C-alpha positions in Angstrom: -33.2 -32.7 -19.3 -29.8 -33.2 -17.9 -28.3 -36.7 -18.2 -25.0 -37.3 -16.5 -23.8 -41.1 -16.4 -21.0 -41.9 -14.1 -19.0 -45.3 -14.6 -15.7 -46.7 -13.8 -16.2 -47.7 -10.3 -15.5 -51.2 -8.8 -13.7 -53.1 -5.9 -10.1 -52.4 -5.5 -7.4 -53.0 -2.6 -6.2 -50.4 -0.3 -3.4 -48.4 -2.4 -5.1 -49.3 -5.7 -6.3 -46.9 -8.4 -9.4 -46.3 -10.3 -10.6 -43.7 -13.0 -14.2 -42.8 -13.0 -15.8 -41.2 -16.2 -19.0 -39.0 -16.3 -20.5 -38.6 -19.6 -22.9 -35.7 -20.6 -24.8 -34.6 -23.4 -23.1 -31.8 -25.5 -25.9 -29.4 -24.4 -25.4 -30.1 -20.8 -21.6 -30.1 -20.7 -20.6 -27.0 -22.8 -19.8 -24.1 -20.5 -20.4 -25.8 -17.4 -18.0 -26.6 -14.3 -18.5 -30.2 -13.3 -18.0 -31.7 -10.0 -17.5 -35.0 -8.2 -19.2 -35.9 -5.0 -19.5 -39.0 -2.9 -21.7 -40.7 -0.3 -21.1 -43.4 2.0 -23.7 -45.5 3.7 -25.0 -43.5 6.7 -23.2 -40.1 5.7 -24.1 -37.0 4.1 -22.9 -36.3 0.5 -19.4 -34.6 0.5 -17.5 -32.8 -2.1 -14.7 -34.5 -3.7 -13.5 -32.3 -6.6 -14.5 -29.9 -9.2 -13.2 -28.3 -12.6 -14.2 -25.2 -14.4 -15.7 -25.3 -17.9 -12.2 -24.8 -19.8 -10.2 -26.9 -17.2 -8.3 -23.9 -16.0 -9.4 -24.1 -12.4 -9.9 -27.0 -10.1 -10.7 -27.5 -6.4 -10.3 -30.6 -4.4 -11.5 -31.6 -0.9 -8.6 -32.1 1.7 -9.0 -35.6 2.1 -8.2 -36.4 -1.6 -5.7 -33.7 -2.4 -2.4 -35.2 -4.0 -4.3 -38.6 -4.5 -7.1 -37.6 -6.9 -7.0 -35.7 -10.2 -10.1 -34.3 -11.8 -9.7 -33.6 -15.6 -12.1 -33.2 -18.9 -12.3 -33.8 -22.4 -14.6 -31.2 -23.8 -14.4 -32.9 -27.2 -16.0 -36.1 -25.6 -18.3 -34.3 -23.3 -16.7 -36.2 -20.3 -15.1 -35.5 -16.9 -12.8 -38.0 -15.2 -11.5 -38.5 -11.9 -8.3 -40.4 -11.3 -8.2 -41.9 -7.9 -4.7 -43.1 -6.8 -3.6 -44.4 -3.4 -7.0 -45.4 -2.5 -8.2 -46.0 1.2 -11.0 -47.6 2.7 -12.4 -44.4 3.7 -13.0 -43.5 0.2 -15.5 -46.3 -0.3 -18.8 -44.5 -1.4 -21.1 -44.0 -4.2 -19.5 -41.4 -6.7 -21.8 -39.0 -8.5 -21.1 -36.2 -10.9 -22.7 -32.9 -11.0 -23.3 -29.8 -12.9 -22.7 -26.1 -12.1 -25.9 -24.1 -11.9 -24.1 -21.2 -13.5 -22.3 -21.3 -16.8 -19.1 -19.7 -18.1 -17.5 -19.2 -14.8 -13.7 -18.7 -15.0 -13.0 -20.5 -11.7 -14.8 -23.3 -9.8 -17.7 -22.2 -7.5 -18.8 -23.3 -4.2 -19.9 -27.1 -3.7 -23.4 -25.6 -2.9 -23.5 -24.4 -6.6 -23.6 -27.9 -8.1 -26.8 -30.0 -8.6 -28.3 -32.1 -11.5 -26.9 -35.1 -9.9 -26.1 -37.9 -12.2 -26.5 -41.7 -11.7 -23.6 -42.8 -9.3 -21.0 -45.5 -9.5 -19.9 -47.5 -6.6 -16.3 -47.5 -5.3 -15.3 -50.0 -2.8 -11.8 -50.1 -1.2 -10.8 -53.1 0.8 -8.4 -53.0 3.6 
């Protein structure tokens, strides 16, 4: 069973920073691209960022480009999302997710991610 546990959320002011982490079991993590998605109240889940299994390929939503950075530490089975210059519209529950295919050299489309983990709340005050 896939287990993804996100952490690091909290309450910050506009312009602040947070770093989210998502820990997975080694069996879950090795060889799989990882993604971050978010869901605000009353809105659909949306793609935020993704990283290939070896970190060589990344993808970002236009709304977070140049503000957020996704990275991973394969030795720790953990993926990170560094969020800078946060805005109130970034407020949401953030989830990490696993690619459905293994060993892909480039990040696949958002629809290829699933196995949603427990989310972490990010609230940005104005």
